[in-house]
C-alpha positions, 0 to 999 in steps of 0.5 A: 486461501487464495494465493498469497498477496505477495505471489507472482500473480498478485498484482495485475494492471491494465490500461485502454482495455475493456474487460469482460466476460465471456463463456470461458472466462474474464479477458481484456480487448485490446483495439489494435492501429488494424482494427483488430481486437486482440483478447488476453484471458486474466487468471482470475483465480489466481489474482490476488489483486487487479489494478485499473488504469486509465482508459479501462471499462469494465461489465459488471458480469466481469465484476461479478466473477472477479468478485466470486474469485476474491480479487480486489478491483481498485481504480488508479492512475496511470502507471499503477500510481495514486488509488482513487476506489477500491472494490474489495470482494467479501470473501477476502480473509480479515486476517491482516484486518484483525491483526491491524486492529489489534496492534493499532487499539492496544497502545504498548503494541501500537507504540512497539509498531511505530519503532519496529517502523522506525527500525526498517525505515533507518536500519538503527536500534532505538533506545529501550523506554524510548516514548513516541514524542521522542521517536519523532524527535529521532525520525526528524533529525534523521531526515534533516541530517538525509535533506542536508546530505542529498542537498550537498550531493546536488549543490542546491544549498540549504533546503528545507521541507515546506508544503503549503497548499494554498501556496502551491506556486511560490514553492522551489522545485525540490519541494514540488516534485517530492510532492508529486512523486510522495502523491503516486507513492502514496497511492501504490501504497494505498492499492497494497493496503486494499489488498490485504483487506487492512484498513487505511485509516489505522495508523500507528504515527500518523492519525486523524485522516483515512490515509494515516496507516498510508501515511507511516507504511509510504515513510518507509521508502520515502528515502530510496525512491521519490527523495533521490528523484525530487533532489534530481529535478531541482533544475526542472522547469516542471518539476511535478510532471517530470516528478511523476515520469520517473518516479513511474520508470524506475517502479520496475527497478524497485519492485515495489509492490511486493515489497510493500505487502511483505513488510506489512505482514512482517509489522503486524504479524506480532514476533515472538521468541524472535521467531519469524513471521509464518509464510501464510495464515490458513485461518476460516473464511467466517469464524464467531468471536468470543472474549473467553474461548476465542474463535468459535466454529461459525454454522452451529447452533449455541442455543441450550434447552434452558435458554 
């Protein structure tokens, strides 16, 4: 198994470089101001996800080496925000995808996962027997209270979340900044989901879009990330651009990517008797599924003489 996604070499972000494969390995070539080329070698075997920002070119040989080492390659915007495309290695384990689908397909587990997300988000217990409809109502009340507190702190009066793409230019600076910062947050969450091999489309609260699970996970962090940024820009003449820049600057303080990975793994790991989720899962890279026997070894001929 490759190193865990949450390890120190989990993610590497590069921009304005040329990534090639030479006789030694995969390297990033950087053009300096004095027309000199600096070469930095990339530890592909110890890397879970490579984020390619603006200005990156990469050769087919380099991509083939990354694929052999099981490194996910994700195309992003500047600073790692906004995910545009992802290339997953065929050796990426399906463990977290299977955990994800199992929890999503069972109505009871799906509700239980949604409740766990609420607890993580608001650090509050949920009464026994709460339905998903009631949970949405509780979440709505909490968000209204948070909007009210932030509006009072910044002296902007009453605030109402408003998102209408057809009336974009008519929105106030806070809504414009919040929509812009949220888009950046969605890109980061999307990159983390691709690195784990999860499906961004299978949400527990959101549904009906290819980014449903992205929105679920992003909601866990908005109160501490995008919302404070947006309200602080209520007098900005260019709130969209300022929100992207300020959010990107504060990402270094949030250390968001490792936190997202850990939270997703925690959510998708079924808790038994209050036990903590295991640190890692060493599962076979290829196996067979049987509804009665469970996981069976691959590479075995299960035919019988009777057949």
